[in-house]
N, C-alpha and C positions, 0 to 999 in steps of 0.2 A: 713403558715400553721395553722390547727386549734390547739388551746391547749390542745383541749383532744382527740387529732391523736393518735395513738399508732404508732410506728417507725416499721416496722416488720423486719428489717436488710435487705432488698432486694433493690435493686436498676435496674431502665431500662435497659436493656440489648439491646437495640436495638435503631435505628430511629425512633423517634414518634413527631411527631409536635404537638405543642399548638395550641388549636381550639380557642382561645383567638387572639392570636399576631404569633403565625408559629415559634416560640422557639421550638429549637432541644430538646426533654426532654430526650434524652439520660442520662444516669448515675446519673438521679435525683430519690432521695428516694421515696420508696414507704411506705405509711403509711395509717393505717385501721383508716377510719372513724368513730367516737364512734356514732353519732344519727343515721346513717343507716346502718353502719356494712360494707360499699361499702371499697375495695381497693383503693387508688387513690394517685395523686403524682399531686404536685403542681407546676405551673412552677414559678421560680424565676425571671421573667421578668416583667410578668403583675399579677401575683398568681390567675389566672384562675384554680380550680380542674379540673383534666384530669382523668375519672374514669376509671379501668381496667375492660375492659368488654371481659367476660369466651365465647367464640365464641363454637359452637356445635359442634359437630364431623363430619371431613369430610368424605363424601363417598367416596367407591373406582375410582369412574370415576375422582374423583380432580386430586387422582394418575395420572390416565391415561392420561388426559390434560397436566396434568405439564409434564409426560414423551412426550408427542407428541411435545409439546412447545420445549422442549431441542432436540428433535432430529431435527425439524426442527430448531431451532437455530445453529444449527452443520452444517445441511444442507448447511445453508447461510453463515457461515464462510467459509467451503471447497468449495462454489462456488464463494466468493470473493478471495481466495487465488488462486483458477484456473484461473480466473480473471487475475486479479492482474499478473501472468506469462505469460499468453497470449497476453496482452496487452506489455508489456516486449519484448516478443518473435515477436508479428509483426513490433514493431514500429524500432527495429533495421534490422532485415530483410528485411523492407522496404528503409532504406535508405543507404544500403549496394551499391545501384548502385549508387547513388550521389557520395555517400564515395571516389569510386575509378574512376571516371569519366577521372582525367588525366592518370590514367593508363591505361584504356579500348581506349581512344583514340591515348596513344603509340602502345596499339596494335593493334588498327585497323588500325594505319597511317601504322604501318610495314607489316600488312598481305596485303594491298591496295598496298605499292611498289613491294612486292614479286608476289601479284596475277596479278600485271597489267604485268608483265614478263611472262605470263603462258598464252599456246595458250586456255586452258579450263578454262579461267576465268568466272566464275559465275556474269553474270549483271543483276541478277534479283533485285538489293540493288541499281538500278541506281540511286534510287533516293537519298540515303544516302550519294552516290558519289557525285553527283551535289552540295549537300546541306554541303559538306564535313563535314558531320556527323561518322567519322567513327567509333566511338565507338559504332554506330549501325551495325556494318557488321556481320557478319556469319565466322566463322573460321574455316578455314579446319584442321580438326585433326590431320591430319600427322604434317601439319605445326605448329599445336600449340603445339604438342609434341616433337615439334623442337626449331625453332625461337622463340616461343612463351615462352616457357619453361624457355629460358635464358632471355628473358623481365621481366618476372614474377622475378626470382631469383632478378637480377640487381636493383629490384625496390625497392627507398628508404620509406617503409611504415610509421615509423615514421614521415617523413614529410609528406604524403597525410593524417596522423590522426590528428596532432597539425597543424588543421587551424579553424581558426574563425567560418568559416559554418559551420565545423562539431558539431562542440561546440552549436551552436544556431538550427541545426537541432537537436543534442539530448535535446534541450531544455524539449518538451513533455514527454520524456521519464524521466527528473529527476523531473516535476511538479507531474507527475502521481506516482512516488515514494514516495513522501514528503506527496501528499493525504493520500496515501494508510495508509501511517506511522500514519497519525491525525485519522484515522480509527482504524487502531489498538492499538493505545493506547487508544481510548473510548470504543472500544465494547469489548478487550482483556482482563477484570479487574481484571481477575482471575489472573493473568502472571505478573509477574514484569518488569520493564525495561529491563531489563538484559536478559530476557529468551524470550521477544518478538523481541532483537537482532538476535536471532538464527535465529526466523521467515524471518527476514527479509533478513542472508543469506539463507537459505532454498528459498526462494524466488528466488535472482539472480543464485544461483547455476541450479536449477532447467531450467528456463530460458536460461542459457548459455548451459546446456546440452542438451537443443531442437535446440539452434543454431547449434552444437557441428554437435546433427544428422543430422540435415539439409545438413550442411557439406559434413557430410558424403554420403550421396547419392550420386548417378551418376546424371552429367549433362546430358540429353540428347538435350539440345538446346545450341549452341556452340558460342554465340554471345558474344561478345568483352565486353560489359559492364557487362554481367552476370559473367562473367570469370574473370575478375578484381574485381567485388564484390567479390567474393566468395574466392577470393584470399587474400583479406582484413576483410573477415566478421567476423573472431576468434578473432583475435587482437581487432581490431573496438569495436565486444560483449563485449571481456574483460574490456577494457576500461569504455566505458559507464556503464554498471554496479558497477566497484567499484565505480562510481560518484553517482551512482542511491543507493549504499548502505549506501553512507554516509549520503546522500539525507533524504533513508527513516528513516533514524536511526535520523535525527534532528526532522523529523515528530512522532518519536515514542518519544523522548527524551520533545517535548515540546507539543503532543496532550492534554493530561488531563490539563495543564495549558491551553490552549487555550478553551478548552471545560467548564472549570469552568467560564473562563471569559465570552465565548456566555452565559451562563444558568444566572452569577449574572444580564447581562445588559439585558438580552428578558425575563426571568420568574419574576413573583411577586414573593417578600420574601416569601409566606407562602409556594411555591413549591418546596423551596429549599432545604427542609429535604427528599423529594422524593429522589435526587442527591446526596446524602448525600454520598454515597459512594465514590464518586468521589473524598471529601474530606478527606474521613477516610482512602481510599487505601493508601493515601501517608504518612499518620500519620497524618494530617492536622485537625484543627476545623473547622466545618460548620461553615461560618461568620455569625454571628447574626441580627438579624431580628427588625426590630422594630415594633410598634402599627400601622395597618394603620387608 
């Protein structure tokens, strides 16, 4: 600092990169330089003087563009929220038939044994019978409401849910939840991690409500695999979404750390002050840069 500079008692209150070395000048004292009567801040790292330039007043269009950008950003966040809910819902729905395959086979086998004794047995599914794929048989509604209902009630749902194949097929849901947790941690910097956990809970709750709504609709196609899948759909969704919530919470908790690591390893040092909010939001100091 020049010995003739006059300290005016103010400091830089926002992130500002030094033009010489890229050091963040936030909290540096502002002085009035005596020769040209300019307000400057001196970089403590390299000694470069940074003038504080006064910009002209912004027009009304600047405020309008800021509003339009804010609306667009909110629309993007709402779109990502809806996309995550639909992805979680779709993945669980698609896996329900595989989940209940043992139960579907049991239903189909029992129905085939019963229907074989009936004179009016429908033979238009002969291909499923020839290949012993009884889970694809269409069930008679009257049989389903009697013998079929007894099989559904006696099924061991817990044993079918706790299979390694089920966890492997649920892996895409868990990965999607973790990646979206990373996204929300980096995108929603105005919210704390604890508040983002409420967002994660909302995502899982909405996806589960969609599953419950789907389950409540009337089944128009009484296929054995569909019937069995609908029977285990809600317990399966509760199990998967509970684990997915934990994965999303891990993504939220580690998202900013991962984002900081990516920026530090991929961006030049002079660009760090641009992303300073990733550090200051968590009460951390921006990493110091060196002269290039």
